[in-house]
N, C-alpha and C positions, 0 to 999 in steps of 0.2 A: 290649340293643342294643350292637353292637360299637363300639369306639372309632373304627374306620375309617368306619363309617356316620355316626356323629355328626360326625366331623371333615370329611367330604366335604360334608355339608349345611352345616356351619358356614362352610366356605370359600365355598360358593355364595352364602350370604347376605352374608358379609364382602365378597366381590368386587363385590357389588351395593350397597355402601355402607350396609349395615345394622349397627347396634350390636346385638350378639348375645350372649345367655346360653344356655348349654346346660344341660339337665336342670333346668329351672325347676320348683321344688316348691311346692305349696300345702300348708302345714302345718295340722294340726288345731288347733281352738281349745282342746281339752283333750289330755291325754297320750294317745298312741296313734300308730298308723301314719299316714303322710302321706295326704292326701285325694286328691290327683291330681298329675300331673307332666306337663309339656310337654317334649318332646325339645329343642325350640328355641323361644326367645322372641326376636323381632327387632323393632327399631324403625328405621324409615327416614324421614328428614326430607324435606320436599317439594322443596327446591331443591338437592338433592344432585347434583353433577356433578364428575367427576374429569377432569383435564387440560382444563378448560373453555377456557382461554386459549391452548391449543396448536392446531396445525392438524389434530389428530386426536383430539378428545375421546372418552372412552369412552362407549359406549352400553350401558346396563344391560339386563337381561333384560326382555322385553316386559311381563310381569305387574307389574313395578314401575313401569311408565310409565303405567298406566291412571288413576292419581289424582295428577296432577302438582302439585297445590296443597294436598295434604293429608298429614298425618302418618300413616304406615302402621304399625299394630301387628299383628304376625304371630305366631301360634302354629302351629308346624309339628310334625306327627306323622310319624315315619319308620317304615318297615316294609320287610322283604325281599319281601313278597308284594304283594297288591293294595292300592292306596291306601285308607286308612281313618282314622277319627278315634277318639281315646280316648273310650270310652263314657261315663265319668263327666262329660265336658264336656256331654253332651247330656241329662242328667237334672236337671231343675229342682229336684227335692226335695233334692238334695245341696248346692245353692247354691254349687257350685264356681266358676261364672263370677263370681258376686258377690264371692267371696273373691279371685279373680284381679284383678278391677277395683279393689277396695280396695287390694290389694297394689301395683298399678301406680301408683295415684294420679292417673290421667289425667282422670277425671270427678269432678265434685262429688258429695258423698255423696247429695244428693237426686235425682241422675240415675241412680244405679247400678242400681236396680231396673228402670227403663225400658230402659236399654241392655242389661242382662242378658236381659230378656225377648225382645228382638229377636234377640239372639245365639242363644238357645235355639231360637227359631222358625226362623231363617234361616241360622244359622252365619255370620252377617255383620252388621256394623253400619256405618253411614255417616252422618255429619252434615257441617256446613259446614267442619269443621277436621280431622276424624279418620276414619280407616277402620280397622276391626278385622276381620281376616281369619284364616281357617284355611287352612294349606297342608297337603295330604296328599301325602306323597312315598313312592313305592314302585316295585315292578317294573312294575306295570301299573295303568292307570286303572280305576276302578270306576263303573259306570253308576248305582248307587243313591245316591251322595252328592249332596247338594244342589248346585244349579248355581253358587252363590256360593262354594263351596269350591274353591280352586285346587288342581288335581291336577297333579303333575309326576312324570315317571318318572326313575329314576336315569340312564337314557340321556340324557335331555334336560339334566339337570344337568351330567353329565360333558362333553357337547358344549359347553355354555357355558363351563365351566372351562377346557377345552382351548383354545378359541378366544381367551378372554381372556388366558390365559398366553402363548399363541403369538404373538398379534398385538401384545401389549405387552411382549414379553420384555425389551426394552431398558430400559423404564421400571421393570420389576420385578426387574431383575437383582440389585440390592442389597437383600437380604431376610434378613439374618442373624438378625433378631429373630423371624422366623416360627417356628411350631412345626414339628415333624418332618413332619407331613402336608402342610403348606404347601410345604415343601421338596420332598417327594416328588412332589406334583402338578406343581410347576413343572418339576422335572428331567425327569419322564416326558413332559410336554407338549413340551419342547424337543427331546428325542431321539427321539420316537416319532411315527408317523403317527397321525391321529385314530382310525382303526379299532383300531390296536394299543393306544392309550391307553385307549380305552373298554373293550376286551376285558380288559385287565389290571385295571382298577379295578372292573369289574363282577364279576370273579372274587373280588375282595376283599370286595365288598359283599354279594354274593348267595350 
């Protein structure tokens, strides 16, 4: 996966208030190759709001607003083609979901098997406090993924990034600490039309 692809997804989640790790790896219990990897791991807290006390608070992307009182844990898989999930996630015999849950430390040990079983069956888990979701990001959406999997196209992600940067450019003008892709996304959104911005970045991603 290209650095541009990872970085655009990272900035989408970051702009939506998510704490994000790229290339999250589940290591084997014994010496050998890694068991599985998530392109993006994000956590979003339930009362997140930016510029709340201003006259123009930021509104995050609609998919992040569906569970307003719960912590969202998101594993995102990225592709240049149709949206898809990493197959090892879906194979209970490999017990990768259990390893992921233990590594995250969100659920008590005696709950891990139950939570993992539901994730294998539905690619989704929800209780009174937490939502565990898969996001599949690609060029096009796929009919065969389970309904609980959030599918997003690169076009949708770029539209959000463009609008966020453009609408709040004054608030985001001081961003010396951003990485180079954050700078590029900001600069291109300020100087370009939405169509040109999307075309430029789709060419980099696809």
